[in-house]
C-alpha positions as CSV (number, residue, x, y, z in Angstrom):
1,X,15.1,49.1,15.3
2,X,19.5,50.6,14.9
3,X,22.1,48.8,15.8
4,X,24.7,49.8,18.1
5,X,25.7,53.0,17.7
6,X,29.1,53.7,16.9
7,X,31.0,54.4,20.6
8,X,29.6,51.3,21.7
9,X,30.9,49.5,19.2
10,X,33.9,51.5,19.3
11,X,34.3,50.0,23.1
12,X,33.6,46.9,22.2
13,X,36.6,46.4,20.2
14,X,38.5,48.2,22.9
15,X,37.3,45.8,25.7
16,X,38.2,42.8,22.9
17,X,41.5,44.2,21.7
18,X,42.4,44.6,25.7
19,X,41.6,41.0,27.0
20,X,43.1,39.9,24.0
21,X,46.5,41.3,24.5
22,X,46.4,41.2,28.3
23,X,46.1,37.4,27.8
24,X,48.8,37.4,25.2
25,X,51.3,38.9,28.2
26,X,50.5,36.5,30.7
27,X,51.2,33.5,28.1
28,X,54.3,35.6,27.2
29,X,55.7,36.1,30.5
30,X,54.8,32.1,31.4
31,X,57.0,31.2,28.3
32,X,60.4,33.3,29.1
33,X,59.9,32.7,32.6
34,X,59.8,28.4,31.6
35,X,62.5,29.1,28.9
36,X,65.0,30.8,31.1
37,X,64.3,28.8,34.0
38,X,64.0,31.6,36.4
39,X,60.8,33.4,38.2
40,X,58.1,35.8,36.4
41,X,58.9,38.7,34.5
42,X,56.7,40.3,36.2
43,X,55.7,41.2,39.5
44,X,52.4,39.4,41.6
45,X,51.0,42.7,41.9
46,X,51.6,42.9,38.0
47,X,50.2,40.2,37.3
48,X,46.7,40.7,39.4
49,X,46.4,43.8,38.0
50,X,46.9,42.3,34.2
51,X,44.1,39.8,35.5
52,X,41.7,42.3,37.0
53,X,42.1,44.3,33.5
54,X,41.0,40.3,31.9
55,X,38.2,40.2,33.7
56,X,36.5,44.0,33.6
57,X,36.9,43.9,29.3
58,X,35.4,40.5,29.4
59,X,32.4,41.7,31.2
60,X,32.0,44.7,29.1
61,X,32.5,42.9,26.0
62,X,30.2,40.2,27.3
63,X,27.7,43.1,27.9
64,X,27.9,44.2,24.4
65,X,27.8,41.1,22.8
66,X,24.2,40.5,24.6
67,X,22.9,44.0,23.5
68,X,23.6,43.3,20.1
69,X,22.1,40.0,20.1
70,X,18.9,41.1,21.4
71,X,19.3,43.9,18.7
72,X,19.6,41.1,16.2
73,X,17.1,39.3,17.5
74,X,14.3,42.1,17.6
75,X,15.4,43.2,14.0
76,X,14.7,39.7,13.1
77,X,11.5,39.6,14.1
78,X,10.9,43.1,12.3
79,X,12.0,41.1,9.1
80,X,9.3,37.9,9.7
81,X,6.5,40.9,10.5
82,X,3.4,40.5,12.5
83,X,5.3,37.9,15.3
84,X,2.6,38.0,18.1
85,X,4.8,36.1,20.1
86,X,7.1,32.8,20.7
87,X,5.7,29.5,22.1
88,X,8.3,27.4,24.2
89,X,9.5,23.9,22.4
90,X,8.4,22.2,25.8
91,X,4.5,23.6,25.7
92,X,2.1,22.4,22.9
93,X,-0.3,25.0,21.4
94,X,-3.8,25.1,22.0
95,X,-5.0,23.2,19.5
96,X,-8.7,22.3,20.8
97,X,-9.1,25.9,21.1
98,X,-7.9,26.9,17.9
99,X,-10.8,23.9,16.2
100,X,-13.2,24.8,18.4
101,X,-13.3,28.9,17.3
102,X,-11.7,28.5,13.7
103,X,-13.8,28.2,10.3
104,X,-11.3,27.1,8.3
105,X,-7.5,24.5,9.8
106,X,-4.4,23.9,7.7
107,X,-1.8,21.8,9.2
108,X,1.1,21.2,7.5
109,X,3.9,18.8,8.6
110,X,6.0,15.9,7.8
111,X,4.5,14.1,10.6
112,X,2.4,16.0,12.5
113,X,3.3,14.7,15.8
114,X,4.6,17.4,17.3
115,X,3.2,20.9,16.6
116,X,-0.3,19.3,15.5
117,X,-0.6,16.6,17.9
118,X,-1.8,13.9,15.5
119,X,-0.4,11.2,17.8
120,X,-3.4,12.4,20.2
121,X,-6.5,10.1,19.2
122,X,-9.0,12.9,20.9
123,X,-7.4,15.8,18.1
124,X,-7.3,13.1,15.8
125,X,-11.1,12.7,16.4
126,X,-11.7,16.2,16.7
127,X,-10.1,16.9,12.8
128,X,-12.6,14.2,11.5
129,X,-15.6,15.4,13.0
130,X,-15.4,19.0,12.5
131,X,-18.5,20.5,10.9
132,X,-16.0,23.1,9.4
133,X,-13.1,22.5,6.6
134,X,-9.9,20.6,7.3
135,X,-6.8,20.7,5.5
136,X,-4.1,18.2,6.2
137,X,-0.6,18.1,4.3
138,X,1.1,15.2,5.6
139,X,4.8,13.5,4.4
140,X,4.3,10.5,1.8
141,X,6.2,7.6,3.4
142,X,6.4,6.2,-0.3
143,X,8.9,9.1,-1.3
144,X,12.2,9.1,-2.4
145,X,13.4,12.1,-0.6
146,X,11.5,11.5,3.0
147,X,12.8,7.6,3.0
148,X,16.1,9.2,2.1
149,X,15.6,11.6,5.4
150,X,14.9,8.7,7.8
151,X,17.2,6.4,6.3
152,X,19.9,8.9,7.3
153,X,18.8,11.0,10.2
154,X,15.1,9.8,12.1
155,X,14.7,6.8,13.8
156,X,12.6,4.2,13.0
157,X,10.1,4.7,15.8
158,X,6.3,4.7,15.5
159,X,5.9,8.7,15.9
160,X,8.5,9.6,13.6
161,X,9.5,6.2,11.2
162,X,8.1,5.4,8.4
163,X,6.0,3.2,9.1
164,X,5.0,5.6,11.6
165,X,4.0,7.9,8.8
166,X,2.5,5.2,6.6
167,X,-0.2,4.0,9.8
168,X,-0.8,7.4,10.6
169,X,-2.0,8.2,6.9
170,X,-3.9,5.0,7.1
171,X,-5.7,5.7,10.8
172,X,-6.7,8.9,9.0
173,X,-8.2,7.3,6.3
174,X,-10.1,4.8,8.4
175,X,-11.9,7.6,10.0
176,X,-12.4,9.2,6.9
177,X,-14.0,5.9,5.5
178,X,-16.5,6.1,8.9
179,X,-18.0,9.2,7.7
180,X,-21.0,9.9,5.9
181,X,-19.9,10.9,1.9
182,X,-21.3,14.2,2.5
183,X,-19.2,15.0,6.0
184,X,-16.0,13.8,3.6
185,X,-16.2,16.5,1.2
186,X,-15.1,18.8,4.2
187,X,-11.9,17.1,4.8
188,X,-9.1,17.2,2.3
189,X,-6.2,15.2,2.9
190,X,-2.8,14.8,0.8
191,X,0.6,14.2,0.6
192,X,3.5,15.2,-0.7
193,X,7.0,14.5,-1.8
194,X,9.7,17.0,-0.8
195,X,11.3,17.4,2.4
196,X,9.4,20.0,4.4
197,X,11.8,22.7,6.6
198,X,8.9,23.7,8.4
199,X,5.6,22.7,10.0
200,X,2.6,24.9,9.9
201,X,-0.8,25.4,11.7
202,X,-2.9,28.0,10.3
203,X,-6.2,28.7,12.2
204,X,-7.9,31.2,10.0
205,X,-5.5,34.0,10.5
206,X,-3.5,32.8,13.6
207,X,-0.2,30.9,12.0
208,X,1.9,29.0,14.2
209,X,5.3,27.7,12.4
210,X,7.8,25.4,13.4
211,X,11.1,25.6,11.6
212,X,14.1,23.5,11.7
213,X,16.8,21.5,9.5
214,X,18.8,18.6,9.6
215,X,19.2,17.0,13.2
216,X,16.2,18.7,14.5
217,X,13.4,18.0,15.3
218,X,9.9,20.0,16.1
219,X,10.3,19.6,19.8
220,X,13.7,20.8,19.6
221,X,12.3,24.4,18.3
222,X,10.0,27.2,19.9
223,X,6.9,27.5,17.7
224,X,6.8,31.1,16.1
225,X,3.1,32.8,16.4
226,X,2.3,35.0,13.7
227,X,-0.5,36.2,11.4
228,X,-1.5,35.1,8.2
229,X,-0.6,37.9,5.6
230,X,2.5,39.2,7.7
231,X,5.0,36.9,7.4
232,X,6.6,33.9,4.6
233,X,4.6,31.2,6.1
234,X,1.3,31.5,4.3
235,X,3.0,31.8,1.0
236,X,5.0,28.3,1.9
237,X,1.5,27.0,2.7
238,X,-0.5,28.1,-0.6
239,X,2.9,26.5,-2.7
240,X,2.8,23.0,-0.6
241,X,-1.3,23.1,-1.2
242,X,-0.7,23.4,-4.6
243,X,2.2,21.0,-5.4
244,X,0.6,18.4,-3.2
245,X,-1.1,14.9,-4.0
246,X,-4.5,14.3,-2.8
247,X,-4.0,11.2,-0.9
248,X,-5.4,7.3,-1.9
249,X,-5.5,4.4,0.1
250,X,-3.0,2.6,0.0
251,X,-0.1,4.6,-0.3
252,X,2.6,2.8,-2.7
253,X,3.8,-0.3,-1.1
254,X,7.3,-2.1,-0.7
255,X,7.1,-2.2,-4.7
256,X,9.4,0.2,-6.0
257,X,7.2,3.7,-6.7
258,X,6.2,4.1,-10.3
259,X,5.6,7.1,-12.1
260,X,2.6,6.6,-14.2
261,X,3.3,8.4,-16.6
262,X,6.9,7.0,-17.3
263,X,5.9,3.4,-16.8
264,X,6.9,1.1,-19.4
265,X,4.9,-2.5,-20.7
266,X,1.8,-3.6,-20.0
267,X,-0.3,-2.6,-17.1
268,X,-1.8,-5.7,-15.6
269,X,-5.0,-4.6,-13.6
270,X,-6.4,-7.6,-11.3
271,X,-10.0,-7.7,-9.8
272,X,-10.1,-8.3,-6.6
273,X,-13.4,-9.9,-5.2
274,X,-13.1,-13.8,-6.9
275,X,-9.1,-13.7,-8.3
276,X,-7.7,-12.6,-5.1
277,X,-10.2,-12.6,-2.5
278,X,-13.5,-14.7,-1.8
279,X,-16.4,-13.1,-3.0
280,X,-18.6,-11.9,0.4
281,X,-22.0,-12.8,-0.5
282,X,-20.9,-16.4,-1.8
283,X,-19.0,-16.9,1.4
284,X,-20.9,-15.2,4.3
285,X,-24.7,-16.5,2.6
286,X,-25.3,-19.8,4.7
287,X,-24.1,-17.1,7.6
288,X,-26.1,-14.7,6.9
289,X,-29.6,-16.6,5.6
290,X,-29.3,-18.5,9.6
291,X,-28.9,-15.1,10.5
292,X,-31.8,-13.1,9.2
293,X,-34.1,-16.1,8.8
294,X,-34.4,-15.3,4.9
295,X,-34.4,-17.9,2.2
296,X,-31.2,-17.9,0.5
297,X,-33.0,-16.5,-3.0
298,X,-34.6,-13.9,-0.9
299,X,-31.2,-12.9,1.2
300,X,-29.1,-12.8,-2.1
301,X,-31.7,-10.9,-4.6
302,X,-31.7,-7.8,-1.0
303,X,-28.3,-8.2,-0.9
304,X,-27.3,-7.7,-4.6
305,X,-30.5,-4.8,-5.3
306,X,-28.5,-2.4,-2.9
307,X,-25.1,-3.3,-3.7
308,X,-24.6,-1.4,-6.6
309,X,-25.1,1.9,-4.5
310,X,-22.5,1.1,-1.7
311,X,-20.1,0.0,-4.6
312,X,-20.8,3.3,-6.4
313,X,-20.5,5.1,-2.9
314,X,-23.8,6.6,-2.8
315,X,-24.6,5.0,0.3
316,X,-22.5,3.9,3.8
317,X,-22.5,0.5,5.3
318,X,-25.0,1.3,7.7
319,X,-27.5,2.6,5.0
320,X,-26.6,-0.5,2.9
321,X,-27.4,-2.5,5.6
322,X,-30.4,-0.6,6.9
323,X,-31.5,-1.3,2.8
324,X,-31.0,-4.6,2.9
325,X,-33.1,-5.5,6.5
326,X,-35.9,-2.9,4.6
327,X,-36.4,-5.4,1.6
328,X,-36.7,-8.4,3.8
329,X,-38.5,-7.0,6.4
330,X,-36.2,-7.9,9.5
331,X,-35.3,-5.7,12.2
332,X,-31.8,-6.4,13.5
333,X,-28.2,-4.7,14.5
334,X,-26.2,-4.1,11.4
335,X,-23.0,-4.3,12.8
336,X,-23.5,-8.2,13.1
337,X,-24.4,-8.3,9.2
338,X,-21.6,-6.5,8.8
339,X,-19.2,-8.4,10.7
340,X,-20.4,-12.1,9.5
341,X,-19.3,-11.0,5.9
342,X,-16.1,-9.3,6.9
343,X,-15.3,-12.4,8.6
344,X,-16.2,-14.4,6.1
345,X,-13.9,-13.4,3.0
346,X,-10.6,-15.5,2.1
347,X,-7.8,-15.6,0.3
348,X,-7.5,-17.4,-3.0
349,X,-3.9,-18.5,-2.8
350,X,-3.9,-19.6,-6.6
351,X,-4.7,-16.0,-7.5
352,X,-2.3,-14.7,-4.9
353,X,0.5,-16.8,-6.6
354,X,-0.3,-15.4,-10.0
355,X,0.1,-11.7,-8.7
356,X,3.1,-12.8,-7.6
357,X,4.5,-14.0,-10.4
358,X,3.2,-10.7,-12.6
359,X,5.3,-8.6,-10.0
360,X,8.0,-10.9,-9.3
361,X,9.9,-9.2,-12.4
362,X,8.3,-5.4,-11.7
363,X,5.6,-5.7,-14.4
364,X,3.2,-2.7,-13.4
365,X,0.3,-4.1,-11.6
366,X,-2.9,-2.0,-10.4
367,X,-6.0,-3.4,-8.9
368,X,-10.0,-2.2,-10.1
369,X,-12.7,-3.7,-7.8
370,X,-16.4,-2.9,-7.2
371,X,-15.9,-2.5,-3.8
372,X,-16.6,-0.1,-0.8
373,X,-13.2,1.6,0.9
374,X,-14.6,0.9,4.5
375,X,-14.6,-2.7,4.1
376,X,-11.4,-2.8,1.6
377,X,-9.6,-1.3,4.0
378,X,-10.5,-3.6,7.1
379,X,-9.6,-6.5,4.0
380,X,-6.0,-4.6,3.0
381,X,-4.8,-3.9,7.0
382,X,-5.7,-7.9,7.7
383,X,-3.7,-9.3,4.6
384,X,-1.4,-6.4,3.4
385,X,-2.8,-7.2,0.1
386,X,-3.6,-3.9,-1.0
387,X,0.0,-2.7,-1.1
388,X,1.1,-5.3,-3.5
389,X,-0.1,-2.7,-6.4
390,X,1.4,0.4,-8.3
391,X,-2.3,1.3,-8.2
392,X,-5.5,1.3,-6.7
393,X,-9.2,2.0,-8.4
394,X,-12.1,1.5,-5.9
395,X,-15.6,2.2,-7.5
396,X,-16.7,3.8,-4.7
397,X,-14.1,6.1,-4.9
398,X,-15.2,7.2,-8.7
399,X,-19.0,7.0,-8.4
400,X,-19.0,3.9,-11.3
401,X,-18.8,0.5,-10.9
402,X,-17.7,-1.9,-13.7
403,X,-18.6,-2.6,-16.3
404,X,-19.1,1.3,-16.9
405,X,-17.0,2.4,-19.5
406,X,-16.2,5.2,-17.5
407,X,-14.4,3.5,-14.8
408,X,-12.3,2.0,-17.5
409,X,-11.6,5.3,-18.6
410,X,-10.8,6.8,-15.5
411,X,-8.2,4.1,-15.2
412,X,-6.6,4.9,-18.3
413,X,-6.9,8.3,-17.7
414,X,-5.0,8.1,-13.9
415,X,-2.7,5.6,-15.8
416,X,-1.6,8.0,-18.5
417,X,-2.1,5.2,-21.2
418,X,-4.9,3.7,-23.6
419,X,-6.4,0.1,-24.1
420,X,-3.5,-1.2,-25.8
421,X,-1.0,-1.4,-22.6
422,X,-4.0,-2.6,-20.4
423,X,-4.9,-6.6,-19.5
424,X,-7.7,-7.1,-16.9
425,X,-7.9,-10.1,-15.4
426,X,-11.7,-10.5,-14.2
427,X,-14.2,-13.5,-12.8
428,X,-16.9,-11.5,-14.3
429,X,-17.2,-12.0,-18.1
430,X,-19.3,-8.3,-18.6
431,X,-16.3,-6.4,-17.2
432,X,-14.0,-8.3,-19.5
433,X,-15.9,-7.6,-22.4
434,X,-16.4,-4.0,-21.3
435,X,-12.5,-3.7,-21.4
436,X,-12.1,-5.8,-24.7
437,X,-15.0,-3.1,-26.1
438,X,-12.3,-0.1,-25.2
439,X,-9.4,-1.4,-26.4
440,X,-7.9,-3.3,-23.5
441,X,-7.0,-7.2,-23.5
442,X,-8.8,-9.1,-20.8
443,X,-8.8,-12.9,-19.4
444,X,-11.7,-14.0,-18.1
445,X,-10.6,-15.4,-15.1
446,X,-11.7,-19.3,-13.9
447,X,-8.3,-20.5,-11.6
448,X,-5.2,-19.5,-11.6
449,X,-4.2,-22.8,-13.8
450,X,-6.1,-21.7,-16.6
451,X,-5.2,-17.9,-16.4
452,X,-1.3,-18.4,-16.0
453,X,-0.7,-19.8,-19.4
454,X,-3.3,-17.4,-21.1
455,X,-1.3,-15.0,-19.5
456,X,1.5,-15.5,-21.2
457,X,0.1,-15.7,-24.8
458,X,-2.5,-12.7,-24.5
459,X,0.5,-10.8,-23.2
460,X,3.7,-12.3,-24.7
461,X,6.0,-9.1,-23.6
462,X,5.3,-9.4,-19.9
463,X,8.4,-10.6,-17.7
464,X,6.9,-13.7,-16.3
465,X,9.2,-15.7,-14.3
466,X,10.6,-19.1,-15.6
467,X,8.4,-22.6,-15.1
468,X,9.9,-24.5,-12.1
469,X,9.2,-28.0,-14.0
470,X,7.3,-29.4,-16.4
471,X,4.2,-32.6,-16.0
472,X,2.4,-34.5,-18.4
473,X,-1.1,-36.0,-17.6
474,X,-3.2,-38.0,-19.9
475,X,-6.7,-38.4,-19.9
476,X,-7.7,-41.5,-20.7
477,X,-11.8,-42.2,-21.7
478,X,-13.6,-45.6,-21.9
479,X,-15.6,-46.9,-24.9
480,X,-19.1,-45.9,-23.0
481,X,-17.6,-42.7,-22.1
482,X,-16.4,-42.8,-18.7
483,X,-13.1,-41.7,-17.5
484,X,-10.4,-44.0,-15.9
485,X,-8.5,-42.3,-12.7
486,X,-5.7,-43.4,-10.8
487,X,-6.2,-43.3,-7.1
488,X,-2.7,-41.9,-5.4
489,X,-0.9,-43.5,-2.5
490,X,2.5,-42.9,-0.7
491,X,4.4,-44.9,-2.9
492,X,4.3,-43.0,-6.0
493,X,6.0,-39.8,-4.6
494,X,3.4,-37.4,-5.1
495,X,2.0,-34.3,-2.9
496,X,-1.5,-35.3,-3.5
497,X,-1.3,-38.5,-2.1
498,X,-4.8,-41.3,-1.3
499,X,-6.9,-38.7,-3.9
500,X,-7.6,-39.6,-7.9
501,X,-5.8,-37.8,-10.3
502,X,-5.2,-38.6,-14.6
503,X,-2.0,-40.7,-15.4
504,X,1.9,-38.3,-16.1
505,X,4.7,-37.4,-14.8
506,X,6.9,-34.8,-14.4
507,X,9.1,-34.3,-17.3
508,X,13.0,-35.6,-17.8
509,X,16.0,-33.5,-18.8
510,X,15.4,-33.0,-22.8
511,X,11.9,-35.4,-23.0
512,X,8.8,-33.1,-24.9
513,X,5.3,-33.0,-23.7
514,X,4.7,-36.1,-26.0
515,X,7.4,-38.2,-25.0
516,X,6.6,-37.3,-21.0
517,X,2.5,-38.6,-21.7
518,X,3.8,-41.4,-23.3
519,X,6.2,-42.7,-20.8
520,X,4.3,-41.8,-17.9
521,X,1.3,-43.8,-19.3
522,X,2.8,-47.0,-19.8
523,X,5.0,-46.7,-16.9
524,X,1.9,-46.1,-14.7
525,X,-0.7,-48.7,-16.4
526,X,1.3,-50.4,-19.1
527,X,-0.7,-49.2,-21.9
528,X,1.1,-48.1,-25.4
529,X,-1.0,-45.8,-27.0
530,X,-1.3,-45.9,-30.2
531,X,-2.7,-41.5,-30.2
532,X,-2.6,-38.7,-28.1
533,X,-4.2,-35.2,-29.0
534,X,-3.2,-32.5,-27.3
535,X,-5.8,-30.9,-24.7
536,X,-5.0,-27.7,-22.8
537,X,-1.8,-26.1,-20.7
538,X,-2.5,-25.4,-17.0
539,X,-0.2,-23.5,-14.6
540,X,-0.2,-25.2,-11.7
541,X,1.3,-23.0,-8.7
542,X,4.0,-24.0,-6.3
543,X,5.3,-21.8,-4.6
544,X,3.8,-18.2,-3.8
545,X,5.1,-16.7,-7.0
546,X,6.4,-19.9,-9.0
547,X,4.4,-22.1,-11.6
548,X,4.8,-25.5,-13.0
549,X,3.3,-26.2,-17.0
550,X,1.4,-29.4,-16.9
551,X,0.3,-30.5,-20.4
552,X,-2.6,-32.6,-20.9
553,X,-3.8,-35.0,-23.7
554,X,-6.3,-37.2,-24.4
555,X,-5.8,-40.5,-25.2
556,X,-8.0,-43.2,-28.1
557,X,-11.3,-44.8,-25.6
558,X,-10.1,-48.0,-24.4
559,X,-11.2,-51.1,-22.6
560,X,-10.6,-51.4,-19.1
561,X,-9.0,-55.1,-19.4
562,X,-6.3,-52.7,-21.8
563,X,-4.6,-51.2,-18.2
564,X,-3.0,-52.2,-15.1
565,X,-2.0,-51.1,-11.9
566,X,1.7,-50.7,-12.1
567,X,1.6,-46.8,-9.6
568,X,-0.9,-46.1,-7.2
569,X,-3.5,-48.2,-5.2
570,X,-5.7,-49.1,-8.1
571,X,-7.6,-47.8,-10.9
572,X,-10.9,-46.0,-10.5
573,X,-14.0,-45.3,-13.1
574,X,-15.9,-42.0,-12.8
575,X,-18.5,-40.2,-15.5
576,X,-16.7,-36.9,-16.7
577,X,-19.8,-34.9,-14.7
578,X,-18.9,-36.7,-11.2
579,X,-15.1,-35.7,-11.3
580,X,-15.5,-32.2,-12.2
581,X,-17.4,-32.1,-9.2
582,X,-15.6,-34.5,-6.9
583,X,-13.2,-33.4,-4.1
584,X,-11.3,-36.2,-4.3
585,X,-10.2,-35.1,-7.7
586,X,-7.5,-33.5,-7.7
587,X,-8.1,-29.8,-8.6
588,X,-5.5,-29.4,-11.6
589,X,-7.2,-33.2,-12.9
590,X,-10.7,-31.4,-12.1
591,X,-9.7,-27.9,-14.5
592,X,-8.3,-30.7,-17.4
593,X,-11.0,-32.4,-17.4
594,X,-13.5,-29.3,-17.4
595,X,-11.5,-28.9,-20.4
596,X,-12.0,-32.5,-22.3
597,X,-15.7,-32.2,-21.5
598,X,-16.1,-28.7,-23.7
599,X,-13.8,-29.8,-26.2
600,X,-13.8,-33.7,-27.0
601,X,-17.3,-34.7,-25.3
602,X,-19.1,-32.2,-27.9
603,X,-17.9,-33.6,-31.0
604,X,-19.3,-37.0,-29.1
């Protein structure tokens, strides 16, 4: 289509010039009149004629400008090619209809709220439960570019804010995790880190696009309906699809995103259950036994027999419980058992403090766990724990579980590093040994008290917070092999009151651990030890990311009569085996006594 002809363009120029000159004449006449302090040079009839000329010229000019704008719009549509129609900004596309008849759906959007209607739960369910392929490409709320865009331009609301984006992705993933594995293959959910200037919905050959820029949102712009192959939109969609990243839950957390290829230093890889969260079976065993009416040995055997398939993602949670119930010959609603286990998990504060100490100075951390997404996601939402990791590796996503060497190999490949830069903290010996076999360093986790000082020895290159204080304790055995413990009271000024502990005190400035131990024992019992043997060093958590260094010693066996009560409410004699199981003995004292049993008692 051609633009305005020469005659029309000449008429438009004459009309514009006439309007400008007539307006200038009136302005000049008014200025002269004001300057000479006299009436207008033009007569009233002349002024009316000039005003009429201005109006006529403006009308002709506006008509020609309107025609020219129509022609330019048509030319733009021709250049885009294949434009079927324009959907007004206030009108939604018929996404339900498109999904009902299209074989393939592709959606590219920053948030997906306006064009793709992803804020509608019904639409989300239609997308997730479609029997045909769906590709979703959404903005990554942890991307620096998208974060910058929202900080400068967008309000932080559910629909468009960064938190809203993350919640949208998590909602999608929660729906996906509830699907059977064969149904998940129909869905391809990805995130991209660039800031798009368009949103696209492609249903087979139908393409709906919204093109916008700074300060414009999807609701501000009309939707262009075109056909695939007739314009530039499919190229953009294919380009971003290729450049996007398959989404893994969880998204990067409040910790700064790290490109694993450029990550420096040692990766500390944490196990989850038994280190940061209690083990589900152990926590829920009593309730499961009560609900199932079977002996604990049978329940545990049935559970552990089905667990590997569940952890590898080969079966979903309904199939998992079906196997358990079948093995026990019990019929009941599997959802009740599922709720029992999920409700039994507990945070382990000491393990969390160890994670906090590692992440406090930005050491890279990853999670490597034998788990199933359908459960892990619910726990992650409840405690926001998974967001603290730079990378999360879940067995059900890879089809293998620890201690399978291929799982460790996948972690190495994803982090783009080798075993020399990896350290595993795990409560299962088989898992830590498998890590060592691949060249990793490892710590067999029994408690944070033991693991924290081990971490400083095994990986001295890690940046860890300094200890907030130092303590020295002394285990005092008797001649008959029992231990003498102190019962603490309020007068001692210690946080653990009316419990049993070993003798000791916090170090004073400039005092060595040995000097502190001797002084503490003398002040509390009046006994001067001829010799103290070093036993172990423990890290006792005092906050969410800080530890206290506790050094323990062993005194030579004594007679009870050699000790007197100077602090606390009394002395208590207890066998070591009893002390490590007693709930009235402080945890760090139990761990120190356990170390004493493993070293000194073997020599006797």
